[in-house]
N, C-alpha and C positions, 0 to 999 in steps of 0.2 A: 160964457167968459169966466167967470170963478168956478160954478161952477165945474167945467173940461179942465179948466187945471187943476180943482182940487182932486178927482179923480185919476189925473194921469198919474201926479206926484203918489195919489192913494198905489194904484196900481205899482207902480214900479220899487214904493219901500215894501207894497206885502214879497214882487219874485224877488227879492234883496232877502225876506226874513227867511223863505221859504230857499232858498239858494241853500240859507247856511244851518237850516234847522237841524237840532243833534235828536231831536224823534226820531222814530219808527215806524213808517208806514203802518198798524197793525190789523189793518186788513186787507189779505190774501184770498180777493174772488176767484179762483180755483179751488185751494184749499179749500172756503167753508162752501161752494157747489156739489165739490167733488167726497165733504162732509151727512149733506142734506142727502145726497144720493143711498154712500154706501147704506146711510142708517134708517133706510126706507124697509117696511112691513116687517116694523119692528118683533121682537117677541115680546107676551103681556107678561112673563114671569121678568124682565128685563124691564120692560115701564115701571111696572107695581115697588120692584127695588129703588128705581129715578125720583118716586113720588117717594117713598120712605124715606131716601136720600133729603128730598128738600125739606120734608117734617123736622131733619135734625140740624136742617141747615139753618133752621127759624131761628135757633137758640145759640149754635154757633157763628153765626155769622160766614159761612162758608158760602162762598155763590157753588153752585151747580158746574158743571164740562162744558168747553163746546158739545162733544158728544154730548150727552145727557139733553142738552136741551133740545138736537136735533133730532133728536127717539122721539125727546117726546113732542117734540112741532110736525115728526113724522104719523102718529099712530093718532089710526083713525077707528077706531072702536067706542064705539058711545058708551058703550057701560067703563070702558073704561078712563073714559073723557070724565062721565061721571065724581071717578072717585077724582083724577085733579084736580076739579073745582069747587069742591066739598076737600081737599087736600089747601086749595092757594083761599079759597078763603079760613082758613081757619089755619092759617100761617097768618093772617093778615089782622083776626083779631087779636091771634099773639105777639106776634108784634106792633105792631099799632092801636088791640084795643078795640071796641063795637064804635067806631067814630065815622066821621067825613070829616074831611078842611074842607070849606072851600074858599076861593079866591077870583075875584074878578077880575076878565080883562078891559085894559083901562089903554085904547088905541089913539099916540101920541103924534104918529105920522103915518104919513102914506104914499108922500111920494120921495122914486127907488131913484137909485141911477143902475139898475138890474135889470133884465130882461123874463127874469125864471118862465120860464113855458104852464105853467101849472098858477102863476099865482098872479093875481087879478090889477095888484101894486104892480106892476112892470111897467119901464116905464114908456110903452106904446102903444098904452091901451090909453085912446085920447080921450074917451066916452067919461074917465072916470074924473070925481072932483077929488079934485088935489088937498091936503092940506092940510097944515102942523097949524099943532093948538096954541096959543100962548098963554098968556102967565090969567086973565081973566077967565079963558074956557078952561083950562084945565082946575080951579077954582071949580067952575060950575060944574064939570063933569063929578069929582072927589067930592062934592057935596050932594051931588044927585045920590051916587055911590053908598054915601054916610048913613043918604038918609032913611036907605032899604034894609042897611047892619050891616054892611060889609065894614072889614077890618082890616080886610088883607088884599092887595094888588098886583094884577101881573100888568107891568106896562109893554108896551107892545114899542116900537120904533124900526123904522124903514132905514134905508139907507141912502147918507144924504149927506151932504154936506150942513145943511141946516139943522138936520137931528143927530149931526155928533154928537162923542164924547161932554162936550160942553154943556150940551144942549140938554144930556140924560140929568147931565147933577142937575142944572136949574131949574129941569120940571118935577126932581126926585126933591128939594128944595122943596118943591114951591107944593108938591102933594103933603105932606109930612106938617106944612104951617099951616093944611087947613081946622082947623078945629071947630065944633059945633055940639052943643049943647047934648046933645045922639052919639058924640063919638066921632073920633078919626082914625085916622089906617095908622098901624102901628106896623104892619109889615109891606116891605112893595119891592117882587124882585120886579128881575128886568128880564126880555124879551130882545134883542138887538144879537146884531150884529157879527161878526171878529171882531178885535181889540187889539192892540199889541200895549205892550205891558202896563207903561206908563198909564197909560190912556184910563187901562181898569184901574188903576188904583184910583184913578182921578178919583170916578165915581161908587166902588168900595168905602170913600174916605163921608159920601155924604151918608152912608147907611144902609143900603140895599139888601136887600134879603138872596133869595137865590136869584145864582146867575145859569139863564139861558140860552142855547144852541140848540136849534136842529138841524142835524149833519143832510138831513131831508134822503137823501139815502146813499147809504154805505157803497154801493157797488157805482165803482168807476168811468167804469164806461157811460149807465147810464145817467150820473151825476152830470158829467162832460156834455151829456145832450142836450137833459132838460137846463142848462146853465148854458147860453152863450158866449164864445169866447170871446175874449176882450173885458169880460165885466168881469168886477170885484170875488163876485160872487162865483168863478168859474175856477177859480184857484182852491184845491179840493185839497190841498195838504193844510192849505192857510184854515180852514171850515175845521177840519176836525181834528186839530190840536186848538182848536179858539178851546175851550177848555183846563190844555195844560198850561198856557201862557197866565188865567185868568187866577189860578192858583199859586202859578208862579211870582204873578201881585197881591197873592196872598187875602185873595176871595175868598170863603171858605164855608164856600155851600154853592154847588154846580147842579145843572139839573141838564142830560141827552134829551133826545128825540129822534127821533124821525118822521115822516111821511108817508105814512103805507099807502101802495097806489102806487109809487114810480117803477119799485122792481120787485121781485120776489116774496112776500112776507116775509118767508123762512128764510132765508137769505136776509133781511133788516133786522130779523129777531137775535141773529145768530151775529151781523153788527155792533145791534147797540152790546152785547155779553164783552164781548172783544173790545170795543169802545172804557165801558165798565171796569174790565181785567190791565188794560191801560192806565185808567187812572190811577187803580189803589200799585199797580206798579213803580209807575214815578212817583207817587204825593201820597202812594201807602192810605188815599182817601179816593171814594170813589163818589157816584153819584147821587145827589141827595133825592130826586125825582127822577125819574122817566115818564115821557107822554109818550100818547097813542095816538095824536094825529090821524082821522085819514082825508084822501083826496073825496069833496064834494063841489059844488058845481061853482066855476067860479067866470064871467062875462070878459069873454072875448079873450079866456084861457081854453083853450076848446081840450088841451090836454087830461083837463079835471074829469072830464064825463069818456074820454076814446080811451085810456090808458086798457090795456089788457091785463092791468096789476090788479086792479079799483077788488078792494079786499071785504071782500060781505060780512053779514053780520057775525055770525058763525066762528069764520075765521078772527074774526076781529076779537071774538070775545077771548077767544084761543092767545090771542096776542097777550091780553090783559091778562089772563091764570098764568102762563109763562113768565111775566115781571114779578109774580109773589114766588116764582118758585124758583129760578135763580139769581134773585136781587134781594133776596130774606129781606136784610137790615137796611131795605130805603124806604123813604114814603115812597108811591107812587099816586099818581096823579091821574085818570086815564080819559082823555080829549074823546071823546065819543067822535069829533069834525072838525076838521079846519073847516072854519066858514069864513075862511081868508078874503076878508070884506074889511070894508072901513066902517065905525059907528062909533 
């Protein structure tokens, strides 16, 4: 009964926020699809010019245009792709150095009010053992991670009244309080559902690192299809501007991402670019990281194996490569797959 009361109230509050939203939807489906089609079969020398531009952008901080990215995405010449891969590696080394920063995922909860077609956490998956970690369990998990040398975490939360902003704050406090001879967690990033500005301020004050929200898919119709009506996650605009609200709350480090495999990867690639552009326009700062998870099998979620948009290894490599090309000043997290399981 309490869960339903919370759910209904939150759904109404989200609707009211959407009705008063001052931000312009920066995803124009038709425009993106037309752009991808217009840029098919690009000229070799046009692609080479864009590669040179991407190298220059590594030091200027300028992003490639949507048209540039559409041309790169439509490139099929293997030799040209070798040059793109080489350039992406050069950009990464130039901007970020010869290093890789590791972080460990820590799932705090898997009880969820949503029913997303691709997720094992969905509320109709009765075969899942539902769990929200208590303080002692969090301490044990953190100890195990610290003992293996981890200093950075990304804490992952499902959407549920028991894993709300208050729980997030309490769990982050617990994570930072754990100290052992071998070390402690120095940075705890967050992957959680969109929030209201006062809630973001709560979690900001406990000292989080990056706040991450995956749009899952930028394609409006697909988003509606995979997030059933009546669920909190069905509200496209609410999620699209979740990180705008985070920046309003002075969270200074945000991250975007999509779940590749729900819709055409070229469309999603441009969606990520338009998202970064909107954040730059509104706040003068873009995402600190961009993540590239892709569909893998999830129990009782047939879409994860039957989607016609599943991304091949070759196309996945191209996606990661584009990330360094059009947002060279941002740090990159390449999530090879999205396991969508509770661990």
